[in-house]
DRENDORO-283299 format. One line per 2 residues: number of its first residue (from 0); their letters; for each residue x, y, z of C-alpha. Coordinates in pm, whole numbers, plus 50000, padded with zeros to 5 digits. Last residue first. Example, Ala and Ser with C-alpha at 12.3 -4.5 7.8 and 13.67 -1.06 7.14 Angstrom:
<zaros>
1	SA	51367:49894:50714; 51230:49550:50780
</zaros>
This chain:
<zaros>
751	KK	40057:83132:87506; 39777:83319:87676
749	SP	39786:83565:87386; 39794:83928:87484
747	GP	39482:84133:87421; 39156:84150:87240
745	KS	38885:84022:87468; 38750:83672:87417
743	GP	38403:83603:87280; 38515:83369:87008
741	NA	38861:83221:87080; 39147:83309:86843
739	PK	39053:83674:86833; 38953:83837:86503
737	VL	39152:84071:86281; 38972:84203:85974
735	SN	39258:84354:85774; 39331:84004:85649
733	RA	39026:84036:85422; 39206:84290:85208
731	IQ	39505:84063:85165; 39277:83774:85079
729	LN	39093:83983:84822; 39402:84076:84628
727	KK	39619:84389:84649; 39804:84475:84331
725	PD	39536:84721:84216; 39652:84986:84466
723	AS	39456:85307:84425; 39488:85648:84595
721	MR	39274:85952:84526; 39404:86306:84509
719	AV	39313:86612:84707; 39510:86935:84655
717	GT	39570:87129:84974; 39423:87469:85053
715	KS	39679:87681:85231; 39781:87632:85591
713	NR	39823:87891:85863; 39720:87644:86137
711	TI	40056:87498:86226; 40084:87214:86479
709	AV	40244:87182:86819; 40267:86840:86986
707	VS	40210:86837:87361; 40228:86546:87602
705	AS	40485:86287:87510; 40541:86095:87831
703	KR	40853:85912:87945; 40800:85909:88323
701	DL	40597:85591:88334; 40335:85621:88602
699	AK	40248:85367:88867; 39965:85289:89102
697	AP	39694:85433:88884; 39477:85703:89032
695	AK	39127:85607:89144; 38873:85754:88910
693	SL	38676:86073:88913; 38364:86209:88751
691	SV	38255:86559:88662; 38119:86526:88309
689	RG	38202:86769:88028; 38151:86651:87667
687	LP	38312:86957:87510; 38075:86972:87212
685	NG	37761:86916:87423; 37464:86979:87197
683	HS	37644:86880:86879; 37804:86587:87057
681	GA	38123:86512:87243; 38218:86169:87371
679	VA	38227:86167:87748; 38449:86350:87987
677	AS	38615:86340:88325; 38633:85967:88314
675	VT	38471:85648:88432; 38365:85422:88145
673	AE	38163:85113:88224; 38231:84808:88010
671	EH	37951:84707:87772; 38135:84836:87467
669	EK	38425:84602:87538; 38192:84303:87529
667	LL	38053:84407:87193; 38406:84470:87072
665	EP	38524:84123:87173; 38218:83969:87011
663	RE	38316:84115:86672; 38150:83910:86395
661	KG	37847:83829:86601; 37627:84108:86466
659	KQ	37360:83869:86340; 37394:83975:85977
657	WA	37773:83963:85986; 37781:83618:86147
655	DM	37532:83484:85896; 37735:83623:85607
653	DR	38056:83451:85713; 38036:83195:85433
651	FG	37977:83476:85184; 38302:83651:85277
649	DE	38304:83859:84958; 38289:83541:84746
647	NL	38367:83239:84959; 38456:83054:84635
645	LW	38248:82747:84720; 37982:82948:84904
643	CL	37959:83220:84640; 37938:82953:84370
641	AW	37657:82769:84548; 37475:83094:84611
639	KI	37499:83194:84245; 37376:82854:84128
637	PD	37081:82884:84367; 37009:83233:84222
635	LL	37034:83119:83858; 36792:82831:83903
633	VY	36475:83038:83858; 36610:83214:83549
631	WV	36562:82895:83344; 36185:82925:83379
629	IS	36192:83299:83310; 36395:83257:82992
627	WV	36164:82984:82855; 35857:83192:82934
625	WA	35999:83495:82754; 36128:83304:82450
623	VA	35803:83104:82421; 35605:83430:82422
621	TY	35824:83544:82130; 35725:83218:81954
619	GV	35392:83371:81864; 35543:83596:81591
617	CG	35867:83430:81471; 35963:83724:81251
615	LV	36204:83641:80970; 36583:83670:80972
613	SA	36831:83549:80708; 37141:83344:80783
611	TF	37199:83202:80433; 37248:82823:80458
609	VS	37034:82739:80150; 37254:82989:79964
607	ET	37513:82715:79933; 37317:82578:79641
605	LG	37124:82249:79600; 36792:82429:79628
603	MP	36764:82788:79521; 36743:83033:79808
601	VI	36418:83211:79889; 36275:83556:79812
599	KD	35917:83619:79924; 35984:83994:79936
597	SW	35684:84090:80148; 35755:83911:80474
595	FM	35574:84050:80782; 35361:83736:80823
593	VD	35443:83405:80658; 35152:83278:80449
591	EG	34946:83000:80599; 35008:82635:80516
589	TS	35020:82518:80879; 35393:82452:80851
587	YT	35421:82823:80783; 35464:82912:80419
585	CF	35758:82928:80177; 35665:82650:79929
583	QC	35599:82851:79611; 35853:83134:79637
581	DE	35777:83447:79440; 36145:83507:79373
579	LH	36424:83253:79345; 36768:83290:79493
577	FR	37136:83229:79448; 37282:83506:79670
575	PE	37025:83472:79949; 36892:83804:80086
573	VY	37007:83885:80445; 36738:84008:80536
571	GN	36416:83811:80508; 36183:84092:80605
569	FG	36404:84186:80904; 36207:84017:81184
567	FV	35862:84136:81287; 35803:83949:81613
565	SI	36165:83888:81715; 36266:84242:81627
563	LT	35977:84369:81837; 36083:84143:82124
561	AG	36442:84266:82109; 36326:84629:82116
559	AQ	36101:84564:82413; 36388:84372:82567
557	AL	36621:84670:82546; 36359:84913:82677
555	FF	36265:84678:82960; 36623:84619:83070
553	AI	36735:84981:83042; 36436:85098:83244
551	YT	36497:84837:83513; 36864:84932:83541
549	LS	36778:85302:83536; 36545:85253:83832
547	GA	36819:85093:84038; 36783:84735:84153
545	RS	36554:84607:84425; 36671:84292:84597
543	LL	36374:84059:84648; 36378:83909:84297
541	SY	36757:83871:84311; 36768:83664:84627
539	KQ	37070:83808:84804; 37428:83805:84682
537	TR	37362:84107:84466; 37441:84250:84120
535	VV	37509:83908:83966; 37144:83799:83965
533	FV	36975:84117:83840; 37227:84149:83558
531	LM	37159:83790:83452; 36821:83903:83321
529	QG	37018:84068:83041; 37135:83732:82915
527	SI	36802:83558:82958; 36619:83823:82754
525	SV	36879:83868:82478; 36950:83498:82436
523	QN	36577:83419:82424; 36502:83693:82172
521	YL	36793:83595:81949; 36691:83230:81967
519	LS	36337:83309:81855; 36445:83544:81577
517	RM	36701:83289:81456; 36438:83016:81465
515	MA	36225:83227:81231; 36503:83235:80971
513	GR	36569:82863:81020; 36203:82779:80963
511	VY	36192:82983:80644; 36522:82853:80504
509	LQ	36453:82490:80587; 36105:82528:80437
507	EA	36247:82677:80117; 36521:82417:80084
505	KC	36277:82133:80150; 36047:82266:79878
503	QQ	36337:82305:79637; 36450:81947:79698
501	LT	36098:81817:79650; 36049:82019:79332
499	SP	36371:81878:79198; 36684:82082:79197
497	FA	36837:82195:78866; 37096:81978:78700
495	ND	37419:81827:78832; 37241:81494:78884
493	ES	36901:81466:78718; 36568:81645:78750
491	QG	36293:81513:78521; 36172:81736:78242
489	VV	36149:82091:78123; 36496:82221:78056
487	CA	36630:82525:78240; 36959:82613:78075
485	PG	37248:82603:78320; 37521:82557:78062
483	LS	37631:82339:77774; 37459:82462:77463
481	TP	37091:82411:77390; 36978:82732:77561
479	SC	37243:82919:77365; 37590:83053:77428
477	GL	37839:83021:77144; 37918:83389:77147
475	NG	37836:83579:77469; 37662:83909:77393
473	DC	37338:83812:77570; 37404:83463:77702
471	YN	37385:83571:78067; 37072:83772:78014
469	DW	36919:83479:77833; 37021:83252:78118
467	RE	36863:83483:78376; 36544:83500:78178
465	NM	36549:83124:78139; 36573:83068:78513
463	QK	36300:83316:78607; 36059:83184:78343
461	YY	36103:82823:78455; 36057:82920:78823
459	ID	35713:83071:78760; 35610:82799:78516
457	MT	35696:82503:78739; 35838:82224:78524
455	CI	36174:82394:78554; 36164:82303:78923
453	SL	36265:81959:78800; 36021:81673:78852
451	DT	36105:81417:79117; 35827:81526:79352
449	QE	35562:81439:79092; 35693:81086:79080
447	VT	35796:80937:78747; 35682:80589:78646
445	AV	35339:80714:78540; 35480:80914:78255
443	PP	35441:81282:78170; 35461:81384:78537
441	MP	35169:81594:78674; 35237:81961:78693
439	VN	35362:82134:79017; 35126:82421:79093
437	GM	35341:82520:79393; 35110:82358:79646
435	GV	34875:82114:79475; 34779:81872:79752
433	KI	35048:81630:79636; 35316:81896:79658
431	AA	35227:81977:80020; 35219:81615:80131
429	DC	35564:81542:79989; 35689:81872:80126
427	WA	35577:81792:80483; 35718:81441:80478
425	EL	36046:81561:80333; 36075:81842:80589
423	ES	36012:81606:80882; 36255:81345:80751
421	DR	36521:81610:80697; 36490:81745:81052
419	DN	36414:82118:81049; 36136:82132:81308
417	LS	36022:82494:81337; 35656:82391:81344
415	FL	35360:82626:81368; 35225:82662:81720
413	NF	34943:82456:81871; 35100:82453:82218
411	DN	35133:82079:82285; 35174:81937:81934
409	EF	35357:82218:81757; 35567:82324:82056
407	WD	35667:81963:82123; 35731:81862:81760
405	TK	36102:81786:81815; 36438:81858:81651
403	TA	36417:82227:81567; 36224:82373:81864
401	VH	36343:82128:82132; 36702:82146:82013
399	HL	36712:82524:81987; 36550:82569:82327
397	AW	36790:82317:82488; 37087:82488:82324
395	SS	36971:82824:82460; 36926:82693:82816
393	LT	37259:82507:82805; 37433:82823:82689
391	LY	37275:83003:82984; 37428:82747:83218
389	LG	37764:82759:83041; 37775:83138:83061
387	YV	37681:83144:83429; 37956:82890:83499
385	IG	38207:83083:83288; 38124:83412:83458
383	MV	38148:83259:83805; 38491:83114:83731
381	FI	38603:83433:83557; 38500:83664:83840
379	NK	38628:83427:84107; 38970:83404:83945
377	LN	38980:83777:83880; 38960:83860:84249
375	WA	38983:84237:84262; 38975:84381:84610
373	NP	38702:84491:84846; 38711:84551:85220
371	LK	38447:84344:85400; 38078:84409:85466
369	SP	38009:84478:85100; 37823:84789:84989
367	VV	37457:84735:84889; 37379:84841:84533
365	RD	37125:85060:84355; 37256:85089:84001
363	KA	37377:85421:83869; 37683:85295:83679
361	LA	37485:84976:83608; 37276:85178:83359
359	IM	37575:85184:83123; 37586:84805:83133
357	AG	37216:84777:83049; 37251:85012:82755
355	DN	37557:84823:82638; 37344:84507:82631
353	FV	37111:84671:82377; 37404:84761:82151
351	AM	37559:84414:82184; 37228:84246:82095
349	VV	37196:84466:81786; 37549:84372:81680
347	IL	37490:84000:81735; 37161:84031:81543
345	IT	37343:84191:81249; 37605:83917:81242
343	PF	37349:83656:81149; 37348:83315:81325
341	YW	37443:83001:81133; 37342:82637:81160
339	NY	37578:82349:81083; 37403:82165:81368
337	IV	37691:82076:81599; 37949:82334:81490
335	TI	37709:82626:81453; 37519:82534:81770
333	LG	37847:82509:81963; 37985:82842:81846
331	FT	37653:83020:81875; 37601:82926:82236
329	FC	37961:82906:82360; 38071:83242:82219
327	IR	37749:83415:82324; 37761:83266:82673
325	FT	38129:83336:82723; 38076:83702:82641
323	VA	37758:83723:82848; 37928:83571:83155
321	VT	38241:83787:83127; 38035:84104:83081
319	YK	37798:84025:83367; 38076:83936:83608
317	SY	38273:84247:83516; 37974:84483:83528
315	TT	37864:84346:83863; 38221:84385:83993
313	MR	38234:84744:83870; 37899:84815:84033
311	QF	38018:84658:84358; 38339:84862:84336
309	IK	38142:85182:84298; 37933:85084:84600
307	RA	38251:85001:84790; 38396:85342:84708
305	GL	38082:85520:84822; 38069:85319:85143
303	VA	38434:85392:85219; 38399:85758:85126
301	TN	38089:85801:85341; 38261:85629:85629
299	IT	38558:85862:85588; 38324:86160:85558
297	AL	38204:86078:85909; 38539:86202:86040
295	GE	38438:86551:86140; 38490:86903:86013
293	ET	38470:86961:85639; 38742:86982:85373
291	LV	38884:86632:85411; 39204:86581:85217
289	ID	39264:86240:85057; 39600:86098:84945
287	AA	39791:86264:85225; 40154:86381:85228
285	GR	40082:86731:85098; 39787:86778:85330
283	AA	39990:86669:85632; 40275:86905:85544
281	DT	40038:87192:85475; 39885:87147:85818
279	AG	39543:86993:85875; 39235:87211:85922
277	AV	38997:86943:85800; 39143:86595:85834
275	AI	39430:86459:85626; 39370:86104:85504
273	GV	39655:85881:85387; 39550:85569:85199
271	DA	39811:85297:85145; 40001:85447:85438
269	KK	40363:85564:85401; 40279:85925:85316
267	LA	40034:85960:85604; 40288:85793:85836
265	PA	40558:86044:85741; 40314:86340:85763
263	DN	40174:86267:86110; 40437:86477:86294
261	VG	40350:86772:86072; 39995:86759:86203
259	DG	39647:86658:86096; 39624:86281:86087
257	TM	39442:85980:85948; 39618:85666:85831
255	GC	39501:85381:85610; 39654:85035:85593
253	VH	39584:84754:85349; 39724:84460:85540
251	NG	39977:84212:85406; 40179:84184:85730
249	EQ	40443:84407:85574; 40172:84672:85555
247	LI	40099:84637:85926; 40468:84673:86013
245	KV	40508:84979:85790; 40209:85155:85946
243	IE	40354:85090:86292; 40697:85215:86182
241	FK	40562:85542:86045; 40374:85608:86367
239	HE	40692:85527:86561; 40897:85769:86349
237	PF	40656:86051:86436; 40712:85996:86810
235	VE	40490:85784:87032; 40371:85825:87389
233	AF	40077:85592:87323; 40007:85285:87112
231	GN	39686:85126:86986; 39407:84873:87023
229	CK	39615:84558:87032; 39549:84272:86792
227	EC	39726:84357:86469; 40018:84554:86612
225	MD	40084:84278:86866; 40065:84002:86604
223	LL	40303:84200:86384; 40550:84227:86671
221	SE	40528:83854:86719; 40354:83580:86916
219	YG	40193:83812:87167; 40249:83736:87535
217	HL	40339:84088:87646; 40565:84141:87342
215	AE	40807:84334:87562; 40906:84008:87730
213	KN	41028:83878:87395; 41290:84152:87364
211	GA	41402:84123:87001; 41486:84484:86919
209	KA	41142:84525:86763; 40986:84428:87094
207	QI	41199:84684:87276; 41100:84965:87040
205	LT	40731:84878:87048; 40730:84857:87427
203	ES	40902:85195:87442; 40618:85333:87226
201	QY	40381:85264:87513; 40108:85002:87493
199	ME	39733:84987:87442; 39468:84720:87507
197	TG	39200:84975:87596; 38927:84897:87343
195	MK	38781:85134:87085; 38464:85233:87267
193	LM	38519:85605:87191; 38506:85708:87556
191	KA	38713:85405:87646; 38972:85493:87382
189	TE	38998:85843:87525; 39066:85698:87868
187	KG	39321:85456:87726; 39505:85732:87540
185	IL	39508:85954:87847; 39647:85666:88052
183	LH	39921:85601:87796; 40035:85963:87801
181	DG	39992:86167:87486; 40183:86114:87162
179	TI	39893:85918:87023; 39832:85624:86792
177	MK	39479:85483:86810; 39401:85170:86610
175	VE	39088:85102:86404; 39018:84764:86240
173	IG	38802:84784:85927; 38546:84510:85862
171	QE	38269:84752:85764; 38092:84714:86099
169	HC	38418:84808:86270; 38439:85119:86054
167	KE	38080:85200:86149; 38173:85188:86518
165	IT	38474:85408:86456; 38264:85669:86275
163	AA	37995:85664:86544; 38255:85725:86815
161	TD	38419:86006:86617; 38099:86191:86521
159	HR	38099:86468:86782; 38476:86502:86769
157	PP	38643:86385:87086; 38700:86645:87356
155	DF	39046:86795:87426; 39071:86874:87797
153	LP	39376:87043:87939; 39466:87016:88308
151	LL	39734:87277:88394; 40016:87171:88623
149	GL	40210:87406:88850; 40472:87670:88914
147	ME	40782:87463:88853; 41067:87692:88952
145	WK	41372:87696:88730; 41695:87834:88867
143	TN	41930:87939:88591; 42280:88077:88640
141	GD	42452:88058:88303; 42490:88435:88276
139	KG	42289:88435:87952; 41989:88279:88119
137	DG	41748:88562:88040; 41681:88646:88398
135	DA	41447:88489:88651; 41317:88137:88583
133	KA	40965:88013:88529; 40782:87682:88505
131	IG	40446:87558:88368; 40369:87189:88301
129	LS	40078:87082:88081; 39879:86774:88172
127	RF	39626:86622:87933; 39296:86546:88100
125	GR	39093:86224:88059; 39014:86180:88429
123	NA	39267:85901:88460; 39524:86127:88298
121	FE	39457:86408:88545; 39497:86172:88841
119	VM	39812:86023:88695; 39957:86370:88641
117	KG	39870:86464:88999; 40047:86157:89135
115	DI	40358:86231:88932; 40359:86595:89047
113	VD	40335:86494:89412; 40605:86231:89379
111	KI	40848:86464:89202; 40803:86768:89428
109	EE	41104:86724:89655; 41333:86546:89413
107	FN	41292:86810:89141; 41358:87110:89366
105	HA	41559:87298:89102; 41291:87227:88841
103	KK	41417:87133:88492; 41322:86768:88541
101	LV	40964:86871:88616; 40937:87066:88290
99	VQ	41037:86759:88090; 40806:86527:88282
97	PS	40515:86772:88258; 40550:86800:87879
95	GK	40552:87167:87787; 40558:87521:87917
93	MV	40854:87743:88001; 40859:88104:88112
91	RM	41176:88312:88110; 41229:88634:88307
89	TK	41352:88988:88258; 41280:89298:88467
87	GT	41314:89621:88266; 41105:89806:88524
85	GE	40887:90015:88292; 40802:89737:88045
83	ET	40855:89392:88183; 41083:89183:87961
81	LT	40997:88831:87846; 41190:88527:87725
79	AC	40952:88254:87608; 41032:87884:87620
77	TF	40849:87601:87450; 40870:87234:87551
75	KD	40878:86882:87406; 41253:86863:87340
73	VP	41216:86598:87067; 40870:86672:86924
71	NF	40951:87042:86873; 40789:87345:87033
69	PI	40894:87698:86958; 41171:87897:87133
67	FK	41056:88256:87175; 41266:88566:87234
65	TT	41188:88926:87323; 40831:88878:87442
63	KW	40702:89201:87594; 40531:89215:87933
61	KK	40302:89488:88062; 40037:89383:87808
59	LE	39981:89059:87999; 39849:89249:88302
57	DQ	39593:89424:88083; 39461:89084:87966
55	NT	39334:89000:88313; 39100:88711:88215
53	YS	39353:88437:88152; 39176:88163:87956
51	NY	39231:88343:87624; 39610:88321:87639
49	LV	39624:87961:87754; 39357:87853:87501
47	LD	39533:88032:87216; 39877:87897:87299
45	IP	39744:87541:87319; 39560:87570:86985
43	EE	39859:87726:86800; 39757:88051:86639
41	TI	40110:88127:86509; 40080:88490:86626
39	IN	39951:88372:86963; 40299:88302:87097
37	TS	40239:88178:87449; 40447:88161:87767
35	LA	40284:88476:87909; 39943:88301:87915
33	GH	40087:88013:88119; 40253:88264:88348
31	KM	39914:88423:88415; 39734:88089:88461
29	VD	39993:87979:88718; 39963:88313:88898
27	DI	39582:88290:88900; 39604:87941:89049
25	TY	39810:88093:89329; 40179:88107:89410
23	GP	40339:88126:89752; 40409:87756:89772
21	TA	40527:87595:89446; 40338:87314:89269
19	VH	39997:87473:89219; 39761:87219:89060
17	VS	39486:87353:88834; 39162:87164:88905
15	KQ	38941:87468:88938; 39084:87603:88613
13	EI	38970:87305:88404; 39135:87437:88087
11	SL	38978:87401:87743; 39123:87275:87418
9	KN	38977:87265:87072; 39190:86993:86911
7	LT	38854:86838:86813; 38955:86483:86901
5	LT	38988:86173:86683; 39194:86386:86447
3	GT	39320:86692:86632; 39491:86481:86894
1	KD	39432:86113:86837; 39616:85998:86526
</zaros>
């Protein structure tokens, strides 16, 4: 809406330019009758400016208003019946749309051409015309002779921030249309001042085009095409505003509407987002979704940017959550199935808690709002999340494979081995037993290998097993060390008996190396997973796009905790069910005692407890987790760009055009056109924007002009509520950016 929305609705009268239509009257007479036609009780802007612009207030006090007919959008005039005190003389004074007042004049044919020319001149100078007429008597006798006294030029300057607001809307991919009840020329002149484009049409054109008149389309392919590509409509009624919003919505556009008056209420209610400006009527406030409480329209830009920032954070959260969820499921699911290797629940819980900290910090992340309107695109979110998850799964699988199936870290970086291949464990245990580890006794006969002896030959294990059997047999009749049962017998290990020393050694090494591998993998999954936040939060290079302080703090705190857990572990938690204490083969591959492990409890060989998912600190391997995560992080940005290009995420393919300012060549060209008017866009220093310029009158003037729309100012505080439409998808939102068919062309009728 133009009046009161794009403009201040703070009118002024250019008294020097007042046109006197009837001989014998002066400019002062026209101003006097204009002031008498008012009803200042309702504080209508036009009534107030007419009343206050007449300096001889004492003259007005001689007249008493006995009847007042208020303005309505159909009749487009007000009429006051006045009686002069002392003389009892009665007269009526009318003000309103110049065309309506002109038709009431008794000498209509004589003054028509002059009045039309003057209205065109005023319109070309950016003035709204207001007709003033009077008639003697109260009209009850049926004899009425209206005399048109003159035309008053009213100037309603744009708000100081309107032009900047519209320009920012264009930069944000939002098309702006002007819908005004004023004359077409006034609408075009205002549009020029605001650099909106002047391809505007009258409401009659809209009506005829809807009725099927192809000529009324002015070369456009359809009514929707006209509403999309033109810059606005003039001389409209409330039902036309509603219809325009409806047409755009039916064309799959998300449509917002701003207004202040009762006549804007239907369109405000119909729009996806209705915005009532400061000082709007109760009807407008009630129909709107958002009520502005401060003067100006810049709040709309602030709201759009704020909403898009919130949406960016929500999108970051969604992409990150989907990616991390898929990554954890894929990583531990595949490793468990492929290698029969288990990950403890406690580390999953700890990882989830630390990740929640990062996700909470995203609520205050420093983000850049998108250049296009946002909408949920679940397909893109899931596709990108799955790809990120698979890539990170590949990084974790590669780390697990290299650490547990090769000697790369041991040979090239002088770290203790985590290799859990059976051949590697058997070779290590065979050498360890032969050098005296575990105090394994020599076999009684030369034909028996030392590694084939039962663990019962080892004093420390023998005592533990027999103590347990004695405790078991205590109170159980028929139970003795010689009866059938798990009695530890010194001798060679056989089937279904206790594990051999070699089997127990392999079980202990498998347990220790697996427990340290869990710390390493946990650290790598935690670091690389949370690093993903910095990638998904922006389309730019993540290392050059600064995140919010809380995001960095959350990341470093979480990873400090993860690193400490990786270094120290959980002292062998979870404890194996079938276990042995004071383990004999539970050292690093280098033969040194395992750090930060006091319990020294290991599973018994040949039992299911060998697969217990315990956690021990991996010490130096924490550096491996960090370096490994950083190396794999390098490719995340190229993967992101490839996905954004393939999916055209948030208009990624058009990014160059947005950055170079080439996305709206027709607007840039329109902005360069000279504007000749009686006013310029207002500012804080020049709120009325007064400039004395003139322009050649137009050759023709349509006589159907809506000039004045009255609004109510005695409004109460409205209740603001926010609007949301989750059913709109990204393509629908992107359709709101209308571009011409040929780059560089002006918006307007198609040459077809």
